[in-house]
N, C-alpha and C positions, 0 to 999 in steps of 0.2 A: 385685474391688471397685474396684481402681485403674482397670481398663479401663472400668468403668461411669462413674466420674467423668470420665475422659478423653472418653468418648463424649458425656456431658452438656455438657462444656466446648466440644467441637467443635460440637455442636448449637446452643449459645448463641452461639458466635462466628459461625456461618453465618447464624443468624436475626437477629443484631444487627449484621452486617457493615455494612449500609448506614448504620445510626445511628452506628457507630464511625467510619466514614470521614467522615460529615458532621460529627461532633463534632470530629474532628481538623482538618478544614477550617475550622470556625468558630474554633477555638483559634488556628490559623495566621493566619487573616484578622484576628483581633483583635490579635495581636502586631504584624503589619505595619501595621494601622491606628493602633495606639498610637504607633509610631515616627513615622509620617507626621504625626499630630496634634501631637506635640511639636516636630517640625521646622517645621511650618507656623506654630505660635505663635511660635517663636523668630525665624524669618525675618520674620514680619509685624511683631514688636516692633522688630527692628533696622531694617527699612525705614521704619517710621513714627516712629522715634526714641523709642519708649517705653522705660520702665525695664526693662533686660534682666534684672536680678536678679529683680524682682517677676514679670515675665511668664514668665521661665524656671521659677519655682516653679509658676505656674499651669499651664504646659505639662506639667510633671512630674505634677501632680495629675490633669490630664486624661488623660495617658497611662495612669496606673494605674487610673483609673476605666474607661477603655476596656478594659484588660486584664481587670479584674474582671468586668465585664458579659459580655465574650466568653467567658471561661473558665467562668463560672457557666452560661451558656447551653450551652456544649459539654458540661459535666458532666451537666446535666439531660437533654441529648439522648441520652447513652449510658446513662441510667438510674441515675446516681449519686444517692444520697439527700442532695441539697444542703440541704434545709430542716433536717434533723436535724443536719448538720454545722455549719450556721450558728448553730443554737441553742446547740450546745456551745461554739462559738467565742465567742458572745455572753457566756455565763457566764464563760468563761475571760478574756475581754477585760475584764470588770468587775474581776476579781481582779487581773489584771496592771496595770490602770489605777490601782487603789488603791496599788499598790506603786511606781508610776512617776509620782507626782504632780509631782515636780520636773521631770522630763524633759518631761512634757506641758505644764507651765507655761512652760518655756523655749521649747517649740515654738510655743505660741500667742503668746508675747511676740515671738518672731521674726516671726510672721505679722503682728502689729500693727505692728511696726517697718517691715516691708516695705510695708505699706499707708500708714502715716503718713509714712515717709521722713524722720525727723528728721536723718539724715545719710546720706552715701554713701561709697563707698570713696575713700580719699584725703583725707577731711575731717579737720581737727584738732578734737577734741571734748574736753569735760570732763564727767564724770559723778560722781555721789556724793550724799551723803557716804559715806565720806571722799572728798574730791576726788581724782580721777585724771585726768590729761591724757595724751592720746596721739593718734596719727594712725591712722585706720581702715585696715586692710589687707585685711580680708575680712568679709563679712556672710553668715552662714549661718543656717539655720532654728533652731538651738539655741544658737549662740554667736556672738560677735563678736570678731575678732582686732584687736589694736592694737599699735603700737610707741610706747613712751613717749619723752619728750624725751631721756632718757639711754640710748636705744637698748636698751630691755628689752621683750621681746615679752610681751603680756598676752593671755590667752584668757579672756573674761568671759562667763558665762552670760547669755543675753538677758534673763532675768527680772531680774537684778541691775541692768542698764542701764535697762530699761523702767520699773521701778517707782520710779526716782529721777530727780532733775533732770538734764537733758541740755543742755549749752551747746555750740553749734556755732560755732566761731570762723571757719570757712571759708565760711559761707553768704553773707556780705556782702563777703568779700575783704579787708577792712581791720579793724583792731582798735585800740582806744585803750589807751595806756599812761598810767596815772594815778599821780602821785607827790605825796603830801601833804607840805607843807613848813610847819614851825613857825618863825615869825620873831619874835624878841623885840621889844619896843616901842622899844628904842634903835637899831634897824636900819631903814633906809628900805626899805619894802616895794616901792616902785617900782623901786628900784635892784636889789633881789633878783630881781624879776620880769624885768627887762631882762637881767640876767646869766644867769638860768636859760634864758630864751628864746634867748639867743645861743648857749648850749651846744647846745640842740636844733637850731638852724639849721645848725650845723656838722656835725651827724651825718648821714651819707649815707643811712641807712635811715629817717629821719624824713621824712614826707611834707610837702610844702608846701601841699597841698590835700587835706583840711582843714588849716588852719594851726594850729600849736601855740598854746596859750593858758595863761595863768597868772592866776587870779582868787582873790579872798579868799572863803574858804568858811565861816569862823567866827572870831569874836573872843572870846577868853577873858580871864580876869584875868591870865594869865601871858604870853600871846603872841597873835600874829595867825596864824591857820592859813590857808594858801593851797593851792590845788590846781593842780598843773601837769599839763596834758593834752597828749599828742602822739599822732599817728596813724602807723601803719606797716602794711605788708603782713602778711598772716597768717603767712607763712612766716618772717618775721624775728622770732625768738623770744628773742634775747639783748639786746634794746635796753634793758630796764630796768636791768640791771646795768651796762651800758656807760655809760648816761646818768648813773647815780649816781656812778660813778667819775670821769667828766669833771667833774661838778658839784663833787665833793670837791676836785679839783685847782683848779678855777676859784675856788672860795670861799677856799681856802687861799692862793692867789696874791693874792687881794684883801684878805688880812689877817683872815680869819675862821677860827675853830676850828670845824670842822664835824663833827657826829656823825651817822652814817647808820644808824639801826636798821632793822628789817625793815619797819616800817609808816610811818616818817616820816623827814624830814631836819630836824634841829634845828640852828639857827644860833645861835652865841654869839660876841659880839665878844671878842677877846682883851684881857686886862687890860694 
């Protein structure tokens, strides 16, 4: 009986040898073509200055599509029941997809981010709520890597970033530092403004163009609220604290008791 099966196997191999060789050649050709397609897309994107991350992803997709088409053709050529297998995989794919909804959502969020490009590698961004600030170190299809201002690495699923507000501090190269100041009525607001602007003018990281400004933003029953605005390069991240400390020193030297809470600078003349 074993000899009979062996004879049948040999007969099948001999009769199907041409199809087997052709199937193997198709599979090999599709593998070589897939690598060539990916390299072609990558080189073209680099030569024309296109986004390498986005076009690298499309190159990978085209590579796998080429492989799938080639391997399916090869399997059909050697007589493999491709349609039945695809039907089985289709049913299994639905079951797997239901259990991997979050991974699929992250994947498509990454695709949308690559298409919209709200930020790129190296940009300083804020997303949330809750607000998180960090510099982008890598952008993948399912997650984005960041390093926070206190040098902590974050790995954030793309779905979390894409569904919330994204603020890109690096897109324009400059950012505004806003410091609200509350001035009592017995203090000359012009004098306070001149003193505050002088502190900014002496700070090396404060830009001259656009020039700093200090304007009245609101008048209440207790005080006059002013808004101090200065501009700096995006990479200069510690200006707010440094300016507040210098203002504290300047106001104390001028004979004012100064309180600096998180959201405002309150001025009060000493008794």
